[in-house]
C-alpha positions in Angstrom: 28.5 23.3 26.3 25.4 23.3 29.9 25.1 20.8 31.9 21.8 18.8 31.4 19.7 17.7 34.7 18.9 13.7 34.4 15.5 14.4 33.5 16.4 17.3 30.7 18.9 13.8 29.4 15.4 11.8 28.8 14.3 15.1 26.8 16.9 14.7 23.9 15.5 18.0 22.3 16.9 20.2 24.3 20.1 19.0 23.6 19.8 21.4 20.4 18.0 24.6 22.4 20.9 24.4 24.4 23.5 24.6 21.8 22.1 28.5 21.4 23.9 29.2 23.8 26.7 29.2 21.7 25.7 32.2 19.3 27.3 35.1 19.3 26.6 38.9 18.5 26.2 39.1 14.8 25.8 34.6 14.7 24.1 35.1 11.2 27.4 37.5 9.8 25.0 40.1 9.9 23.1 41.8 13.4 21.7 38.9 14.8 21.1 39.0 18.4 22.4 36.3 20.2 19.6 34.3 22.4 19.9 35.1 26.7 20.6 32.4 28.7 17.5 33.5 30.8 15.6 32.8 27.6 17.2 29.3 27.3 15.8 28.4 30.3 12.4 30.0 30.3 12.4 27.6 26.7 13.9 24.7 28.7 10.9 24.7 31.2 8.4 25.3 28.9 9.1 22.5 26.6 9.4 20.3 29.9 6.2 21.4 30.8 5.0 20.6 27.7 6.3 17.4 27.1 5.3 16.4 30.4 1.8 17.4 29.8 1.8 15.4 26.4 3.1 12.3 28.1 0.6 12.8 31.5 -2.6 12.9 28.9 -1.1 9.4 26.6 -1.0 12.3 23.6 1.3 12.0 21.0 4.4 14.0 21.0 7.4 14.6 18.2 10.4 16.5 18.7 10.1 19.8 17.2 12.7 22.1 15.3 14.4 24.4 17.4 16.4 27.3 15.9 17.4 31.1 17.3 15.5 34.0 15.4 17.5 37.0 14.3 16.0 39.6 16.9 16.8 36.8 19.5 13.7 35.0 20.2 13.7 31.3 19.8 11.4 29.7 17.1 10.0 26.0 17.7 8.1 24.1 15.2 6.4 21.0 14.9 5.9 20.1 11.3 3.9 17.1 10.3 2.2 15.9 6.8 -1.1 17.6 7.7 -0.4 20.6 10.5 2.4 23.1 11.3 2.9 25.0 14.5 5.8 27.4 14.6 5.6 28.8 18.4 8.3 32.0 18.9 9.7 32.6 22.5 10.7 35.4 24.5 10.7 36.1 27.8 7.3 37.4 28.4 4.6 35.0 29.5 2.9 35.3 26.2 3.9 32.9 23.1 3.9 33.8 19.3 2.0 31.4 17.3 1.3 30.8 14.0 -0.3 27.6 12.7 -1.6 25.7 10.1 -4.2 22.8 9.9 -4.7 20.1 7.5 -6.9 22.2 4.8 -4.1 24.8 4.8 -5.8 27.6 6.4 -3.5 29.6 8.6 -4.3 31.2 11.9 -1.5 33.5 14.0 -1.8 35.3 17.2 -0.5 35.1 20.9 -1.8 32.7 23.2 -0.6 32.5 26.9 2.1 29.9 27.3 -0.4 27.3 29.7 -2.7 27.6 26.6 0.2 26.3 24.0 1.1 23.7 26.5 -2.1 22.6 26.8 -3.4 22.9 23.5 -1.7 24.3 20.6 1.2 21.8 21.2 -1.1 18.8 21.8 -2.9 19.5 18.7 0.0 20.0 16.9 1.4 16.6 17.7 -2.2 14.7 17.0 -0.8 13.9 13.6 2.2 12.0 13.8 3.7 10.9 10.0 0.0 11.6 8.6 -1.7 9.4 11.4 -4.2 10.5 14.0 -3.6 10.3 17.1 -6.6 12.0 18.8 -6.0 14.2 21.8 -8.0 12.9 24.9 -8.9 14.1 27.9 
């Protein structure tokens, strides 16, 4: 549906993001709001920056699950055996999050996009397949 840039082709999970543009009003069979083109573009930029941050800092990265939310937002999840992170993206400069650490403690709140890119996402990706990959500076 959407044209991927040559850079985006290297980040395969972005294809999943672009499929959200196919959703129409009521995509859930009821009253779900479709994801806007503007939000898909913002989410693509956000996730590309997060990926670049992780690779530039030699941090672990694993692809998130991307899903539409009934109210038109985009859910982005990293699920690992010992960590969980859900980001809810909309058109605002802040990101709602829910995270669970290795002992099952939940934390939720709102953080600016930069904080999510530089702190939350690297935190979630530290544990891949149950193996610790320490964050480096």
